[in-house]
N, C-alpha and C positions, 0 to 999 in steps of 0.2 A: 504494500500500500504506500502511496506517495506521502512524504512528510507533510505536504500541503494539507492533508486531511487528518493528521494525527494531532488533535487538539484536546485540551482539557474540557471537562464538561462545562465549565464556566465559559470558555471561549466559544464552544459550540452554541450554547444558549444565546450568548451575546451576538454572535454572527447572525443568528436567525432574527433576533430582536431588531437589528439595524437594517435588515433586508425589507425594504418597504413593500415588496411584492407579496410577502407571506402574511396571511391574516386568517385567524380561525378560532375554533372552539376546542377546549379541553374538557372531556367528561371522564371522570375517574371514580371507580367504585372499589372499595375494599382495603385500601392501604393509605388513605389520606390523599391529598392532591400533590403527590411527591414530584410528578413530572412538571406540572404547571408551576410549582414552587421555584424551580430553577430559573424560569423566565422572569419571575418577579424579583428573585434574589439578585440577578446580575444587572437589573435596571433596564429601562426602555421597553417594558412589557406592553405598554399601551399601543405600540406599533405592531404588535403581534397577536395579542390576546383579545378576541372579541367577547369571549365568555368562558368562565370556568364553572363547573358544577359537579356535585357528587350526591347522587340519589342513594343514600345508604339504606334507608328503610325499604323493605321489600315491597310494601304496599305502594310507596311513592314511586319506586323503580318500575313496578308493574304498570302504574297509571301512566307513566311517561313512555316506556318502551314496549309495553305489552307483557302478558304473563309468560313465565318461563319455568320449566321444571328444574333447570340447573342454571344458577346465576353466574357461575364461573365457567363459561362455555363459549364456543365459537358463535353459537346462535345468539346469545345475549350480546356479544361484542358487535355482531353484524347489525342487530336491532339498534344499538346505540349509534353506530356510524350512520345508518340509514336516517334515523330520526334527526340527529343533530346536523347532518349535512344538508338535508332538505330544508330544515329550519334556517340554517345559516344563509342559504341562497335566497329563500323567501324574504328575509329581513334585510340583507345587505347587497344582494346582486344589483338591484336598481341603482344604488348610490355609489357602489365601490367596485362593481364587477369588471369595469373596463381597465382598472389599474391594479387589481389584486388577483393573486392566485389563492383561492380559498382552500382551507384544509380543516379536517376534524381529526384530532387524536383522541382515542378512547382506550381505556383499559378496565377490565373486571378481574379482581384479584382476591385470593384468600391467602393471608399471611399467617405466620405462627402467632398464636395468642394464648391467653389463659384457657379458653374453651376449645381451642384447636391446636393440638400438639404436633400435627404433621408439618413437614416442610412446606414453604409457601409455593404457590403456583398461580399462573394467571395468563390471560389472553390480552395482548396489546395489538392495536391496529391504527393505521393512519389512512385516511382517504384524502386525496389531494388532486388539485389541478396543477398541471405542469405549464399551463399557459392561461392567460386571462380568458374567462368564459369558455374554456376548453372542457372536454369530457374529463370525468374523474377517474383516477386509478387508485389502487389499493395495495397495501402490504399488511399482512397479518403475521404475528408470531405467537408461539406458545412458549412460556418460560417456566422453569423451576428455580426457585430462590433457595439456595442451599445454606445460607447463614442460619445459625441457631437462634439469634436474638431478633425479635420483631423489628427493632429500630434499624438493624443492619439490613434486613430484608427490604424495608421501606427505602432505605438509602440506595440499595442496588436497583430497585425498581425505578427510582427517579433517574438514575444514570442511564440505564438501558433505554428508558423512554426517550430521553434526549438524544441518545445515539440513533435510535430508530427514526426520529423526526429529522435529524440532521442528515442522515443517510438518504432518506426519501427525497429531501430537497436537493441535495448536492451530489448524490451518487446514484441517482435512479437510472442513469445510462450505464452504470458499471455495477450490476447486481452482485457480482462476486466480491468487489471491494466493499460494497454496502454490508454484506454478511461479515466480512473480516473486521469491520469497524464496530459491530454491535457490542463487542466486549471491551471497547476502548475504556480505559480507567476502571476496568473490572478484571476478574480472573475467572477461569473455568471452575475454580473451587467455590465461587460465590453464586454463579448463575449458569444454568444450562438452557440452551435454546434448542428444542427438539422439533420445531416445526417453523417453516417460513413459507408463505404463499404470496405470490405476486399475481395481480390481475389488473385488467384494464388496458387501454391503448398505449400507455407509456411503457408497458411491459409485454407488448404483443410478441416480442421475440424471445421472451424468457421461458425456458422449459423448467417447470417446477420439480421435475424428477432430478434434473441436474442440480437444482438448488438444494435438494435434500442431500445429495452427495457432498456439496460444498460445506454444509453444516458439519458433517462428520470430518471432512478433510481439514477444516479450520479448527477443529477441536471444540466447537460449541456444544457438541453432544456426542455421545458414544454411538447413537443409533437414530436414524430417521426413517420414516415410512412414506410411501405413496401408493395410491390405489392403482388398479389396472387401467383406469382412465387417466392416470397421470396427475391426480390431485393430491396435494399434501394431506397426509393422514396423521392424526395424533393418537398417542397410546391410549388414553382414557376413552376416547371415542371408539377406537377399534377393538380394544381388548377387555373393557370393563366387565367383570364377572362372566367371562367367556373362556371355554377351553381353547387351547392354541396348539396347532401342529406347525412345525417349522422344518423346512428343508434348506440346508446350506449347500451352496454350490457356486461354480463359476458361471454356469449357464451360457457357455461360449462354444456352441449353442446348446439349447435344450435338446436332448436326444431321446430316442425311445426308452433307453435305460433310465434316464433322468426322470421321465414322466412315470415310468412304471414304479420306481422307488416311492414316489409321492402317492400314487393312487393305491398301491397295495398297503402302504402304511396307513393311509386314511381309512381304508376298509377295516383294518384292525382297530384303529384308535376309536372310531365311532361305536364299536361294540363294547368298549370298556364300560362297566357298570356305573362308574362315577359320572359319566357323561349324561346318563339318563335320557338318551336319545337326542341330545342337543347337538346341533351342527357346529363344529369348531371353526374358529378363524384359521385360515391357512396362510402362512407367510413364506415367501421365497426370499431367503437371505443371501445377499452378496456382501462379503467383508472387503475392507480395503486391501487386505492381503490378496484376495482373489482378483482384485481390479488393478493391482500394481504390477507394472513390467518396467524393468530398467529404472527403478526408483521413481516412476512417474505414472500417472493415471491419464489415459486417453479418454476424454469426454465423449468422443464419437463412438469408441468401442463400448463404453458404458451404456450409451443410449441404444446402440445396436442390441445389447443384451436385454435392456428394458423393453425394447420393441418386440422382442420374441416372447417375453413373458406376458405382454398385454393380452393376446388372445386366450391365454389360460385363465384370465379373470381373477388372478390372485393378487393380494396386496404384497408389495415388494418392500423388504427391509434392507437398508444399507447400514452396515455397522462397522465398528472398529474392535469387535470381539474376536480376538485370536482363539480364545479357548471356549469350549462349549459351556462350561459351568458359569462363565461370566454372562453369556447370553441368557441362560436359564435364570440366573439371579436377577438380571435386569427385567425380564418378563414378569417375574414374581412380584415386582413392584406394583404391577397394574392388574393382575388377576391372581386369585387364589385357587382358580380352577385347574384341572390337570393340564400339563404341558407335555406334548410329544415331540420328539426330534427324530426325523427320518434321515437315515444315512446308510452308506455302504459299509460293509464289514471292514474294508481297508482303513476306514477312518477311526476305528476303535483304538488305533495306536495313539491318537490324540487324547483318548480317555484314560488309558492305562500308563502313559508315559509320565513318570514322576517329575520329569524336568518341566512339565507344563504347569506345575503348581509351586507356589512360593510359601515361605515360612509364615508370613503374616496372615494367610488365609487357611492355615492349618494343614499345609502340604496336601497330599493326595486325598486323605480322608475328609479333610475340610472342604476341598473342592468338590468331591463327590456328594457331600452333604448339601451343597448349594445346587448341584446339578439335579439331584433326585428328590427335592422337596416338592410339595404340592402334587403328589401322585404323579410325578414326572417319569417318563419312560423313554428308552431309546428303541426305535423300531429299525432293525438292522437287516438290510438287503444283502444277500450273498455277493461276494466279490471273487473274481478270478485272479489268482496269483499267476501272472504271465510267465514267471520264471520256472515255477514248479508244475503248473497246470492244475493245482489244487483249488477247489472251491472253498473259500473261507466263509464261515458263518459266525454268528454270535456265540454259538455253543462250542465250536472248535477253535476259536481264535487263540493263537499261541501266546498267552501271557507269560511273563517271567515266573519261575517256580515259586517265589515268595508271594506272588499275587494270586495263585491258583485258588486259594480258599475264598478270597475276596471275589474273584470272578464267579465262582460257584454260588456264592451268596447272592450276587446280583441276578444271576440266572434263576435261581430257585425262588426269589422273591419278585420276579417279573419286572425288575428294573431294566433288564436287557431282554428283548424279545426278537426272535428271528421272524422276519416277514415271511408269511406263507404265500403260496401261489406265485412265486417269482418266476420269471421267464428265462430259462437257461440260454435262449438265443441272444439275449441282450447283454450277457456277461462280458462279451468281448468288445462291446461298444465303448469307446472312450471319446470324450468331447474333443480332446486335442487332435485325435486322428480325424474326426469329422471336420474340424476347422481346417486342417491341412488340405483335405480333399476339396473343400469349398474354394479355397484360395487357388488350388492347382487346376480347378476346372474339371475335376474327376467326378462325374455324375453319380458314381456309386454312393455318394453321401446321401442322396435323396431318399434312399430306402432306410436310412438309419435315424431319421428324425420323424416326429409325428406330422401328419399331413398339414395340420394347421400351422405348424412352425415352418414347414417347407414353403407354404404359400407366402408367409410374411417375409421370409428371407429372400425369396425371388422377387416379390413385389417391390420391396424397399432396397434390394441389392445390399443386404447386410453382410458384414464379415468379409468384405472383398469379393462377394459373389458377382460374377459376370455371366450373362447368358451365352450359351454356345453359339459360335458363328458370328 
């Protein structure tokens, strides 16, 4: 990021206050008027602030913005932005619309308090014009405030709110730089940003799937999600009180084997008595490790993979979880329902390798404790050892001698489950081999991927595909 944009919070607020084009409303619920306070604190707020308000009482809030079943939610934030922006235009556009770019900043937040002991979280958003009387565009973020003290959470909220407003005004043409500036004057130990969504004409060229990746790359969160339609998804919205099945992979591309692992695992997972017939949320997880080549991530390659996952209709998870137990622990923040992980038997090395665990988390046993809580299970698809020709399963996986009793315990208690009805014809399919065939123009790859994936690769010319002739 350019030094030009690395300002203190005071400097950012003052820059906005002396910018005669910016004029708007601040509507804040749940943590005081911490963002608006910065603009009053640095002076000159009369040139920026048309109105500040805070409808704390639920009845008052409902009377203004309409009823809501969840007050700290994307729906409530959108209702606030809709109402306040329409009202701002009604009142001020006739007199000031030719010389101002109007905006509304809103947040709805739950911070740590005497009655609420959880860490703080909230939705923040800005709707803004980038030119006078132009159409409005919008940025929404979801944050978790990690400080233990209420006053520190409020302070962090004020800072990130100013960063969001400043970025929207001066970095809207550089969305990656905007993301990188969200934690200016903060640290990742204080605030996590696990969702960002851009919309409107100012962001017509922004792909929110790529923005989810940028949140993880910049260290604002360990994981971010987007739907099959490419919309930013938030953990509480997607996972709240729901069972979850996750498949981790490179998906470069999805093969017949990839899809069979997921479908066979799902068949077994839904039969577990704890699910009570409920349909689980299915996540396709790509880690930064899977996306990195030569110490860099190619955004076009990432979007190629995302495009092939779209027709499967699954939510995509982008994460920085190298280890499976870290993924399970993160998911357990948002649901107490069962978690299933679908994987090939060759990946069991990452479960039983003691080097994957550290002293602070209790070594191997501590990590497995995180992995297998909430009735979590591993659904293990057989793998072919290409060196020996042996088919490896959960049951016969060759663990070191001193772990054999642990391995037997996990099998006996159904933490490790062999996937039934696997297809032996798929065991020789490897994504990297399919990718090489695509790039080489070897058409035999076409029978190795599901028809729906074949169609999208050809239609969008993904992974270097070129039609014959």
